[in-house]
Residue frames relative to the residue before (quaternion, step in Angstrom):
aa qw qx qy qz dx dy dz
M 1.0000 0.0000 0.0000 0.0000 0.00 0.00 0.00
S 0.6693 0.5140 -0.3216 0.4294 3.61 0.89 -0.86
E 0.5636 0.5882 -0.4018 0.4181 3.61 1.20 -0.39
N 0.6749 0.5076 -0.2924 0.4488 3.59 1.13 -0.60
L 0.6407 0.5186 -0.3260 0.4629 3.60 1.23 -0.30
S 0.4534 -0.6624 0.5168 0.2975 3.54 -1.05 0.71
R 0.6580 -0.4928 0.3781 0.4256 3.55 -1.24 0.31
L 0.6292 0.5425 -0.3256 0.4514 3.56 1.01 -0.80
D 0.6582 0.4993 -0.3108 0.4701 3.60 0.95 -0.85
R 0.6462 0.5137 -0.3241 0.4620 3.57 0.97 -0.81
L 0.6510 0.5066 -0.3139 0.4702 3.59 0.98 -0.81
R 0.6283 0.5248 -0.3358 0.4658 3.59 1.04 -0.71
I 0.6318 0.5218 -0.3242 0.4728 3.59 1.02 -0.77
V 0.6541 0.4996 -0.3085 0.4768 3.59 0.94 -0.89
R 0.6502 0.5179 -0.3177 0.4563 3.58 0.96 -0.85
E 0.6429 0.5216 -0.3149 0.4643 3.57 0.98 -0.83
W 0.6526 0.5036 -0.3057 0.4765 3.58 0.97 -0.86
Q 0.6680 0.4953 -0.3073 0.4626 3.59 0.92 -0.85
A 0.6219 0.5282 -0.3364 0.4702 3.59 1.04 -0.71
Y 0.6249 0.5307 -0.3211 0.4740 3.57 1.04 -0.81
Q 0.6817 0.4822 -0.2853 0.4705 3.59 0.87 -0.95
L 0.6347 0.5222 -0.3269 0.4666 3.59 1.01 -0.77
G 0.6308 0.5238 -0.3290 0.4684 3.60 1.02 -0.74
R 0.6458 0.5051 -0.3162 0.4773 3.58 0.97 -0.82
T 0.6523 0.5109 -0.3108 0.4657 3.58 0.97 -0.85
D 0.6493 0.5178 -0.3138 0.4601 3.59 0.95 -0.87
R 0.6565 0.5009 -0.3154 0.4675 3.61 0.97 -0.81
T 0.6441 0.5172 -0.3188 0.4647 3.58 1.00 -0.80
I 0.6408 0.5147 -0.3200 0.4712 3.58 0.96 -0.85
A 0.6526 0.5155 -0.3151 0.4572 3.60 0.91 -0.87
E 0.6474 0.5148 -0.3152 0.4652 3.59 0.97 -0.85
L 0.6861 0.4792 -0.2871 0.4660 3.58 0.88 -0.92
E 0.6298 0.5229 -0.3371 0.4651 3.60 1.01 -0.72
E 0.6460 0.5127 -0.3155 0.4693 3.57 1.02 -0.81
R 0.6567 0.5064 -0.3015 0.4706 3.57 0.96 -0.89
E 0.6693 0.5045 -0.2986 0.4564 3.56 0.95 -0.88
A 0.6433 0.5367 -0.3245 0.4391 3.58 1.03 -0.73
T 0.7518 0.3754 -0.2114 0.4992 3.59 1.08 -0.64
A 0.5111 0.6625 -0.4146 0.3577 3.59 1.25 -0.13
E 0.1875 -0.7519 0.6216 0.1148 3.52 -1.15 0.72
P 0.5059 -0.6548 0.4557 0.3280 3.59 -0.97 0.77
M 0.5567 -0.5926 0.4688 0.3452 3.54 -1.23 0.53
T 0.4339 -0.6327 0.5569 0.3182 3.52 -1.21 0.46
R 0.6714 -0.4748 0.3675 0.4344 3.56 -1.25 0.26
E 0.6566 0.5206 -0.3085 0.4501 3.57 0.95 -0.86
Q 0.6459 0.5096 -0.3214 0.4688 3.59 0.98 -0.80
A 0.6553 0.5103 -0.3117 0.4616 3.58 0.97 -0.84
L 0.6496 0.5066 -0.3194 0.4684 3.59 0.94 -0.84
R 0.6526 0.5087 -0.3127 0.4664 3.60 0.94 -0.87
A 0.6487 0.5249 -0.3229 0.4465 3.57 0.93 -0.85
L 0.7167 0.4548 -0.2546 0.4634 3.57 0.94 -0.87
T 0.7606 0.3899 -0.2098 0.4749 3.59 1.02 -0.68
E 0.7990 0.3123 -0.1523 0.4908 3.58 0.85 -0.93
D 0.7408 0.4421 -0.2298 0.4504 3.56 0.94 -0.90
G 0.4623 -0.7306 0.4115 0.2883 3.58 1.27 -0.06
I 0.3903 0.7067 -0.4984 0.3159 3.58 1.15 0.47
T 0.3672 -0.7357 0.5305 0.2064 3.56 -0.88 0.97
A 0.4578 -0.6912 0.4907 0.2682 3.55 -0.90 0.93
C 0.5891 -0.5605 0.4484 0.3712 3.56 -1.19 0.60
P 0.3991 -0.7468 0.4748 0.2401 3.62 -0.72 1.00
Y 0.6587 0.5153 -0.3133 0.4499 3.61 1.21 -0.26
C 0.7855 0.2928 -0.1775 0.5155 3.61 0.77 -0.95
R 0.2171 -0.8524 0.4583 0.1276 3.58 1.36 -0.22
P 0.0008 0.8256 -0.5635 0.0298 3.63 0.54 1.10
D 0.5638 0.6002 -0.3890 0.4130 3.60 1.14 -0.52
R 0.6427 0.5102 -0.3252 0.4700 3.58 1.00 -0.76
E 0.6639 0.5096 -0.2972 0.4595 3.58 0.95 -0.90
L 0.7117 0.4358 -0.2427 0.4946 3.58 1.10 -0.73
G 0.5023 -0.6805 0.4041 0.3483 3.58 1.26 -0.11
V 0.5157 0.5988 -0.4307 0.4360 3.59 1.19 0.55
L 0.1476 0.8024 -0.5649 0.1233 3.58 -0.35 1.18
């Protein structure tokens, strides 16, 4: 099928797909910015409960469990 399309038509198809992907990316960024703007940080007690009772695994890079004294 692509042999029947001109180079210009193929480029238009690629451009349309990229515009679609850019729109999806823009919507995702907007959603995350909105969520981040309304998010509140955890209290120390909430973080300790999450790591000890709720079974949430601490981030292996920033290691909040070490900072909170949970090892």
